[in-house]
VODREN-516018 format. One line per field, with one value per residue: residue in three letters; y negated, z negated, x of N, C-alpha, C in turn; residue number from 1. Coordinates in steps of 0.1 Angstrom, whole numbers. Layout:
REM residues N
code	c(Ala|...)
n.yy	c(Y|...)
n.zz	c(Z|...)
n.xx	c(X|...)
ca.yy	c(Y|...)
ca.zz	c(Z|...)
ca.xx	c(X|...)
c.yy	c(Y|...)
c.zz	c(Z|...)
c.xx	c(X|...)
pos	c(NUM|...)
//
This chain:
REM residues 338
code	c(Met|Ala|Glu|Pro|Val|Leu|Ser|Thr|Ala|Pro|Gln|Glu|Arg|Thr|Thr|Val|Ser|Val|Ser|Glu|Ser|Thr|Glu|Ile|Phe|Ala|Glu|Ser|Thr|Ala|Glu|Pro|Thr|Glu|Ala|Pro|Ser|Thr|Glu|Pro|Ala|Asn|Val|Asn|Leu|Leu|Thr|Gly|Leu|Pro|Thr|Leu|Thr|Asp|Gly|Ala|Ile|Gly|Lys|Arg|Pro|Val|Ala|Val|Met|Val|Asn|Asn|Val|Asp|Ala|Ala|Leu|Pro|Gln|Tyr|Gly|Ile|Ser|Ala|Ala|Asp|Leu|Ile|Phe|Glu|Leu|Pro|Val|Glu|Tyr|Asp|Leu|Thr|Arg|Leu|Met|Ala|Val|Tyr|Gly|Asp|Tyr|Thr|Gln|Val|Pro|Asp|Val|Cys|Ser|Val|Arg|Ser|Cys|Arg|Tyr|Tyr|Tyr|Pro|Ile|Leu|Ala|Val|Gly|Phe|Asp|Ala|Val|Tyr|Val|His|Trp|Gly|Ile|Asp|Pro|Thr|Ile|Ala|Thr|Glu|Thr|Ile|Asn|Ser|Met|Glu|Ile|Asp|His|Phe|Asp|Ala|Asp|Tyr|Tyr|Gly|Thr|Gly|Lys|Tyr|Phe|Gly|Arg|Asp|Lys|Asp|Arg|Ile|Asn|Ala|Gly|Tyr|Ala|Trp|Glu|His|Thr|Gly|Val|Phe|Tyr|Gly|Thr|Lys|Val|Pro|Glu|Met|Leu|Glu|Asp|Ser|Asn|Val|Arg|Thr|Asp|Leu|Lys|Glu|Asp|Lys|Met|Asp|Thr|Ala|Phe|Lys|Phe|Val|Glu|Met|Asp|Lys|Asn|Ala|Ala|Pro|Ser|Gly|Glu|Asp|Ala|Lys|Asn|Ile|Arg|Val|Asp|Phe|Gly|Ala|Asn|Tyr|Ser|Thr|Phe|Ser|Tyr|Asp|Ala|Asp|Lys|His|Val|Tyr|Met|Lys|Asn|Tyr|Gln|Asn|Lys|Pro|His|Met|Asp|Cys|Lys|Thr|Asn|Glu|Gln|Leu|Gln|Phe|Glu|Asn|Val|Ile|Val|Leu|Glu|Ala|Asp|Ile|Ser|Leu|Arg|Asn|Val|Leu|Asp|Glu|Lys|Glu|Gly|Asn|Arg|Leu|Ile|Leu|Ala|Gly|Gln|Leu|Asn|Leu|Asp|Arg|Thr|Leu|Trp|Gly|Val|Leu|Tyr|Gly|Ser|Ala|Arg|Tyr|Phe|Arg|Tyr|Leu|Gly|Met|His|Lys|Val|Asp|Asp|Leu|Ile|Ser|Leu|Asp|Ala|His|Val|Val|Phe|Arg|Pro|Ala)
n.yy	c(1166|1185|1204|1195|1213|1233|1235|1260|1275|1305|1293|1305|1317|1333|1344|1349|1360|1346|1337|1326|1300|1294|1295|1310|1302|1320|1318|1303|1304|1286|1251|1231|1211|1184|1189|1172|1148|1154|1139|1113|1079|1060|1070|1068|1062|1067|1085|1103|1104|1095|1065|1039|1005|990|968|973|993|1006|987|971|985|973|966|964|950|962|956|978|982|989|966|953|967|974|977|963|970|990|1015|1017|1020|1038|1051|1054|1045|1053|1042|1041|1013|987|994|1019|1018|1018|1007|1000|1005|998|1010|1001|1013|1001|969|951|957|954|950|925|924|931|935|915|920|915|920|948|960|985|990|974|987|1012|1003|993|1017|1024|1004|983|953|934|926|906|892|872|880|900|882|890|917|924|901|899|923|921|899|908|929|918|917|914|896|884|862|853|834|816|809|800|794|796|798|824|837|839|832|853|842|854|872|856|842|864|869|880|882|856|866|889|883|878|876|890|879|901|903|882|889|893|866|854|866|857|829|827|836|862|894|917|941|976|989|1007|1031|1038|1046|1071|1095|1091|1113|1148|1163|1188|1204|1187|1188|1210|1231|1239|1252|1274|1306|1305|1293|1280|1245|1231|1212|1184|1168|1139|1125|1094|1082|1058|1056|1077|1098|1117|1145|1161|1188|1188|1212|1212|1188|1190|1174|1156|1142|1112|1102|1075|1079|1096|1088|1080|1067|1038|1018|987|972|989|1008|1033|1063|1069|1091|1118|1136|1146|1150|1141|1148|1135|1137|1119|1110|1084|1053|1028|994|966|931|904|870|846|819|816|824|851|863|888|889|904|935|969|971|992|1014|1031|1063|1079|1069|1076|1084|1091|1090|1098|1092|1103|1097|1116|1137|1170|1172|1191|1223|1217|1212|1217|1231|1237|1213|1214|1240|1244|1226|1206|1176|1150|1121|1093|1063|1038|1013|983|976|952)
n.zz	c(100|79|51|18|2|-25|-39|-51|-70|-62|-28|-17|-5|-13|4|6|29|33|50|84|82|57|30|1|-23|-41|-77|-96|-124|-124|-125|-106|-78|-56|-21|0|24|58|78|103|96|110|115|127|108|115|135|132|148|157|164|156|157|143|128|120|102|72|73|77|95|124|130|155|167|194|222|237|257|288|305|297|305|326|295|281|267|250|255|243|216|185|171|177|167|174|169|162|169|168|188|196|209|212|195|195|173|175|164|156|149|148|141|155|181|193|220|242|237|250|256|228|199|176|139|122|91|83|96|87|62|69|80|58|45|58|50|68|87|97|127|145|164|154|132|115|97|73|55|63|60|32|25|34|19|-8|-9|-5|20|43|70|104|121|152|155|135|138|164|200|215|200|189|198|228|260|288|318|343|341|335|360|375|369|345|315|290|264|268|273|255|242|222|213|210|208|193|167|145|141|135|111|95|96|83|58|50|35|47|40|35|11|-19|-22|4|18|28|55|74|80|76|92|115|118|137|172|173|176|155|158|149|159|177|189|221|230|255|270|258|246|231|216|210|211|230|243|252|249|268|270|286|285|293|303|312|304|277|264|256|280|281|288|296|291|320|335|341|312|312|309|320|324|322|339|331|321|291|268|245|220|198|188|167|155|136|116|101|81|91|88|98|89|78|80|60|62|38|39|59|49|43|68|92|108|119|131|132|124|110|83|63|48|44|50|67|98|131|158|159|176|183|193|190|169|166|145|115|119|143|178|207|198|182|159|137|129|117|99|70|60|37|25|4|-3|-25|-33|-50|-68|-58)
n.xx	c(885|906|895|903|930|939|971|994|1021|1036|1034|1008|977|947|919|884|861|830|811|808|815|824|847|861|884|908|910|935|958|978|988|968|975|969|971|993|982|980|972|974|983|968|942|910|883|857|857|877|900|933|934|934|946|975|968|942|941|927|908|875|847|827|793|769|739|719|700|676|656|640|641|663|685|714|733|763|796|790|800|824|819|823|804|769|738|705|673|638|617|592|563|569|594|630|660|695|723|755|786|818|850|875|882|897|894|869|847|832|798|766|730|726|705|677|676|663|650|661|685|708|710|720|744|757|764|787|803|803|807|779|762|740|712|690|662|639|617|605|607|633|650|648|659|686|694|691|708|732|746|773|768|764|745|733|713|718|745|746|751|783|812|812|790|770|754|748|757|756|736|714|712|706|680|672|652|653|657|672|698|717|750|776|807|829|857|864|862|882|890|866|859|880|877|853|858|853|854|878|891|885|861|871|858|851|873|878|873|843|828|830|855|866|898|924|920|904|875|851|826|801|787|756|724|726|725|722|707|690|662|650|623|609|585|572|596|624|653|676|699|727|748|782|802|828|840|834|814|784|764|747|714|692|661|654|675|710|726|742|772|776|799|822|814|807|791|774|789|792|809|795|761|737|705|680|651|624|596|575|557|533|533|515|516|507|499|503|499|481|457|459|457|461|491|512|519|529|555|581|580|600|602|624|657|679|676|664|686|720|749|782|815|841|864|852|824|821|807|793|788|777|755|723|716|698|697|721|730|725|712|708|694|688|672|666|643|639|609|584)
ca.yy	c(1165|1197|1203|1195|1226|1232|1243|1265|1281|1302|1287|1315|1316|1345|1340|1359|1355|1347|1335|1321|1286|1292|1303|1308|1304|1327|1310|1305|1298|1275|1238|1227|1198|1182|1190|1159|1147|1155|1130|1101|1067|1052|1077|1060|1069|1071|1095|1113|1104|1085|1055|1025|996|988|957|978|1004|1001|975|974|985|963|972|954|954|961|958|991|983|990|953|948|975|981|970|965|970|1001|1027|1016|1022|1051|1057|1047|1049|1049|1044|1035|1000|986|998|1032|1016|1020|997|1007|999|1003|1008|1001|1015|992|956|943|962|953|943|917|933|925|923|916|917|911|930|955|962|998|990|970|997|1021|997|993|1030|1025|992|976|939|936|915|906|879|870|889|901|873|895|926|924|890|902|934|916|890|916|938|909|923|905|897|873|861|842|823|807|803|793|798|789|804|839|842|831|837|858|834|863|878|845|840|876|869|886|874|850|874|900|878|874|882|888|880|910|900|871|894|889|851|851|870|849|816|828|841|875|905|927|954|985|992|1019|1044|1040|1048|1084|1096|1090|1126|1159|1168|1200|1201|1181|1196|1223|1230|1250|1255|1288|1311|1300|1291|1268|1233|1225|1201|1179|1156|1133|1116|1083|1076|1053|1058|1090|1100|1131|1148|1173|1191|1190|1222|1210|1177|1193|1163|1154|1130|1106|1095|1067|1088|1106|1082|1079|1055|1032|1006|981|966|999|1017|1047|1068|1072|1105|1120|1150|1151|1144|1145|1144|1135|1133|1114|1105|1069|1048|1014|985|953|919|893|856|840|805|817|831|866|868|897|883|912|949|978|973|1005|1015|1044|1071|1082|1059|1082|1090|1087|1097|1094|1097|1100|1102|1119|1151|1176|1174|1205|1231|1212|1214|1224|1240|1230|1209|1218|1254|1246|1215|1200|1163|1145|1107|1087|1049|1033|999|977|972|938)
ca.zz	c(90|72|38|8|-3|-38|-37|-63|-67|-49|-18|-10|-8|-11|8|8|39|29|63|95|79|42|24|-13|-27|-54|-87|-102|-136|-122|-125|-92|-73|-43|-10|7|36|71|87|106|89|119|118|127|98|121|145|128|158|154|175|151|158|129|121|116|92|60|75|78|109|128|135|163|172|208|229|244|265|302|311|293|310|317|285|282|254|241|257|234|203|180|167|181|161|181|160|167|164|171|201|199|216|203|194|191|165|179|153|160|137|148|142|164|195|196|232|243|237|255|250|213|195|162|129|115|78|80|103|78|51|75|82|45|42|64|46|81|89|105|137|151|169|149|121|110|85|61|47|67|53|18|23|35|7|-20|-9|-3|32|51|84|113|129|162|153|125|143|177|210|216|196|186|206|240|270|300|329|355|338|337|374|381|366|332|305|281|252|272|278|244|241|211|217|200|207|183|153|135|139|129|97|88|95|74|45|48|32|58|35|31|-3|-22|-20|18|25|34|67|72|82|73|105|116|121|150|184|171|175|146|159|148|169|175|201|228|232|267|273|247|248|218|219|200|214|244|248|249|254|271|270|293|281|304|297|316|295|263|259|261|289|277|298|292|297|329|344|333|304|317|305|333|325|325|349|325|315|277|265|231|215|188|188|155|155|123|115|89|82|91|88|102|78|83|72|58|60|27|43|68|42|44|81|98|118|125|129|140|119|105|69|62|36|43|59|77|107|145|165|157|186|179|202|179|167|163|131|111|122|154|191|217|191|176|146|126|125|112|90|62|56|28|21|-4|-5|-35|-32|-62|-66|-56)
ca.xx	c(896|906|891|915|934|947|983|1000|1034|1041|1025|1000|963|939|906|874|852|817|803|816|819|826|857|863|898|910|914|949|961|988|983|966|979|963|980|995|975|988|965|982|978|959|930|897|875|844|859|888|910|944|933|934|957|981|960|929|942|922|899|861|842|817|781|763|726|719|687|675|644|644|643|676|695|723|740|778|803|785|807|835|815|826|791|757|725|693|662|626|613|578|557|576|606|642|671|707|733|768|795|832|858|886|876|905|892|855|846|820|786|753|724|724|691|675|677|652|657|668|698|718|712|729|757|764|770|801|810|805|802|767|761|727|707|676|659|625|617|598|614|647|657|648|669|700|698|692|720|744|753|780|762|765|733|735|704|725|758|744|760|796|824|811|779|767|744|755|752|753|723|704|711|700|666|669|645|663|661|680|711|726|763|785|821|836|872|866|859|892|890|853|860|889|871|842|863|846|863|882|896|874|860|879|851|849|886|879|865|828|823|840|859|875|912|926|920|897|860|847|812|798|778|742|717|731|717|728|699|683|653|646|612|607|572|572|609|630|666|679|714|731|761|792|811|842|845|830|807|770|762|734|705|681|650|660|686|722|727|754|778|779|813|831|807|808|779|776|791|795|812|785|748|729|691|674|637|618|583|574|544|532|530|509|521|497|505|495|496|470|446|462|453|471|499|522|516|538|569|583|583|606|602|638|664|688|668|667|697|734|758|795|826|851|866|839|819|821|795|786|794|768|745|712|720|689|700|734|735|714|715|698|697|677|674|656|641|632|595|582)
c.yy	c(1178|1194|1203|1209|1225|1241|1248|1271|1296|1298|1298|1313|1329|1340|1352|1353|1357|1346|1329|1307|1284|1301|1300|1311|1310|1317|1313|1299|1287|1262|1234|1213|1196|1182|1176|1159|1147|1146|1118|1089|1059|1060|1068|1068|1073|1082|1106|1113|1093|1074|1041|1018|994|978|962|989|999|990|980|976|974|970|961|959|952|964|971|993|983|977|947|956|970|972|970|963|982|1014|1028|1019|1036|1058|1048|1053|1044|1052|1037|1021|999|990|1011|1030|1019|1008|1005|998|1006|1000|1010|1002|1006|978|947|947|962|945|933|927|925|936|925|912|916|923|935|960|974|998|985|979|1007|1016|996|1006|1032|1013|983|961|940|923|917|892|878|881|889|893|878|904|927|913|894|913|929|907|898|925|931|915|912|906|883|873|849|831|812|801|796|799|790|798|819|845|833|838|842|851|843|869|868|843|852|877|876|877|868|859|886|895|875|882|879|890|888|908|889|876|890|874|848|855|861|835|816|833|854|886|914|940|963|986|1005|1031|1046|1042|1061|1084|1096|1103|1136|1165|1181|1195|1195|1191|1209|1221|1242|1254|1270|1293|1306|1297|1278|1257|1225|1213|1197|1168|1151|1123|1107|1078|1071|1055|1072|1090|1115|1132|1160|1175|1194|1199|1219|1199|1180|1181|1163|1141|1125|1100|1086|1072|1097|1100|1080|1066|1049|1020|999|974|977|1009|1031|1051|1072|1087|1106|1134|1155|1143|1150|1139|1145|1130|1128|1109|1090|1065|1033|1006|972|942|908|880|849|826|805|825|846|871|877|891|892|927|957|979|987|1005|1029|1050|1076|1073|1065|1090|1085|1095|1091|1100|1094|1106|1104|1133|1157|1176|1188|1211|1225|1215|1223|1234|1232|1226|1214|1232|1255|1236|1210|1187|1157|1131|1101|1072|1044|1018|994|973|957|931)
c.zz	c(82|58|29|3|-15|-36|-51|-60|-71|-39|-10|-14|-5|-7|9|17|34|41|73|91|65|38|9|-17|-40|-64|-92|-115|-135|-122|-111|-89|-59|-32|-4|20|48|81|90|99|97|123|117|118|103|130|142|138|154|164|169|154|144|121|116|106|78|61|78|93|111|134|143|168|187|213|237|251|280|309|307|298|323|307|288|268|246|244|249|220|198|175|173|174|170|173|166|161|168|185|205|208|207|204|190|181|168|168|158|149|136|151|151|179|199|209|231|244|241|258|235|209|180|152|125|102|76|86|93|66|56|76|69|41|48|59|59|80|99|114|144|156|165|139|118|97|72|53|50|60|38|16|24|23|-6|-21|-6|9|39|66|91|123|139|161|143|131|157|187|211|213|195|194|218|248|282|312|341|353|340|352|381|377|353|323|295|269|255|276|267|243|228|216|207|198|197|169|143|131|131|114|89|86|84|60|41|45|44|53|31|16|-6|-20|-6|25|31|47|65|73|78|87|104|118|135|161|183|171|167|147|158|159|166|189|208|230|244|272|262|251|234|221|207|202|228|251|244|255|257|272|278|289|293|298|301|307|281|257|264|269|285|288|290|299|307|339|335|325|306|309|317|335|329|335|344|319|300|275|251|228|206|189|175|156|142|123|102|91|82|92|93|89|85|74|72|55|49|31|53|62|43|57|86|109|125|121|137|135|112|90|66|48|34|54|69|87|121|151|162|168|182|189|192|179|163|148|128|114|134|167|200|210|184|162|135|122|117|101|83|57|47|24|14|-5|-15|-35|-46|-59|-65|-69)
c.xx	c(895|902|903|917|942|959|988|1013|1032|1030|1017|986|956|925|897|864|838|807|813|822|823|838|858|877|899|915|928|950|971|981|981|970|973|973|982|988|984|982|974|975|968|947|918|888|861|845|869|899|920|944|934|947|963|973|947|929|937|912|884|857|832|805|773|749|725|705|687|662|649|647|657|688|702|730|755|784|800|793|820|832|819|814|780|745|714|681|650|624|598|575|564|588|618|651|683|715|746|778|809|841|870|882|884|902|877|854|834|808|774|743|722|710|690|675|663|658|664|682|709|720|721|743|764|770|784|809|813|800|790|764|747|723|692|673|644|624|611|608|629|655|658|659|683|704|700|704|733|753|760|775|764|753|735|725|709|737|756|753|773|808|823|800|776|756|752|749|748|739|712|702|704|685|662|662|656|667|670|694|721|739|770|799|830|851|875|864|869|892|877|853|869|883|860|845|856|857|866|886|884|874|867|871|847|862|887|871|850|822|834|843|866|889|914|927|914|882|856|832|810|789|763|736|722|720|723|720|690|674|649|635|610|593|572|585|614|644|668|695|716|745|770|802|825|848|842|823|793|770|748|727|695|669|656|670|698|722|741|759|782|792|823|826|808|794|783|778|796|799|801|772|741|715|685|660|633|604|583|560|544|528|524|514|510|504|497|491|484|458|447|457|465|478|509|518|526|552|569|586|588|604|617|646|673|680|671|677|710|743|773|805|838|856|853|836|819|807|787|793|786|759|735|716|711|691|713|738|723|719|704|702|685|681|662|655|634|618|594|578)
pos	c(1|2|3|4|5|6|7|8|9|10|11|12|13|14|15|16|17|18|19|20|21|22|23|24|25|26|27|28|29|30|31|32|33|34|35|36|37|38|39|40|41|42|43|44|45|46|47|48|49|50|51|52|53|54|55|56|57|58|59|60|61|62|63|64|65|66|67|68|69|70|71|72|73|74|75|76|77|78|79|80|81|82|83|84|85|86|87|88|89|90|91|92|93|94|95|96|97|98|99|100|101|102|103|104|105|106|107|108|109|110|111|112|113|114|115|116|117|118|119|120|121|122|123|124|125|126|127|128|129|130|131|132|133|134|135|136|137|138|139|140|141|142|143|144|145|146|147|148|149|150|151|152|153|154|155|156|157|158|159|160|161|162|163|164|165|166|167|168|169|170|171|172|173|174|175|176|177|178|179|180|181|182|183|184|185|186|187|188|189|190|191|192|193|194|195|196|197|198|199|200|201|202|203|204|205|206|207|208|209|210|211|212|213|214|215|216|217|218|219|220|221|222|223|224|225|226|227|228|229|230|231|232|233|234|235|236|237|238|239|240|241|242|243|244|245|246|247|248|249|250|251|252|253|254|255|256|257|258|259|260|261|262|263|264|265|266|267|268|269|270|271|272|273|274|275|276|277|278|279|280|281|282|283|284|285|286|287|288|289|290|291|292|293|294|295|296|297|298|299|300|301|302|303|304|305|306|307|308|309|310|311|312|313|314|315|316|317|318|319|320|321|322|323|324|325|326|327|328|329|330|331|332|333|334|335|336|337|338)
//
């Protein structure tokens, strides 16, 4: 999305080039007025693209937790996501959170897995409805309750109307925990039946990212990043840039990361890699005399971390270039002391 421009009379602007990505507009004594937006009304706020159905304009996105271990592959429904967060969980594995900007167009998603506390915090940043199957009963439950997050847990709703088990996967020998399906096509009905707010909050009505103008790539000069590897520990993701399609093709380790329903390899115009210090936390069970019952959960010092993949208009200052050379992101989350 183009940056807002202040218009004056007469309609002329004087610019001074400071760098490849910065402009300073000459000041005017005329009364400034904000230029009218030229963006279509149906712009998807997660992608900057005019793809929303009429019924989804001004409505909340949906974030779904997705299993990402080798035994659960291939998933389905993820190629339709506008954003995908890939973050570490216990045992140095990863889990995905797929975010869909149009709540009327969410597909069936499999395999759906449980919540870790930092995922709903990220979902709240987009004012998204959060969907998961199970939850870490310690800090994740506390986080969701304290932040009053609108969420749907298959452990509460059970199988049937909104959640189910993929019988083909069961027959193929998948472990039970890798067969959970969220019936995404039921989202509008689910929200209506549950009397959950569908309108976006006023402070979330703008695009989630600052995009360049439509059909433009404003990437500055810089070192090419044609091949990327992101290590999470036991798991890792790799990306190869397809210059013909102008997208990154994602691999699960070194094999194509596929959506088995569409038979498509995941591909993204934008890949953002964020790092943060993490540490292990141990959970003591008071009922068991403070015996250690759980280890390996993640305690974040900064919340916005892991990998964010987006299929969208190009983010400003991105596009086949190393992000850490070109962009600075800072996020802080403050928790109330126990």
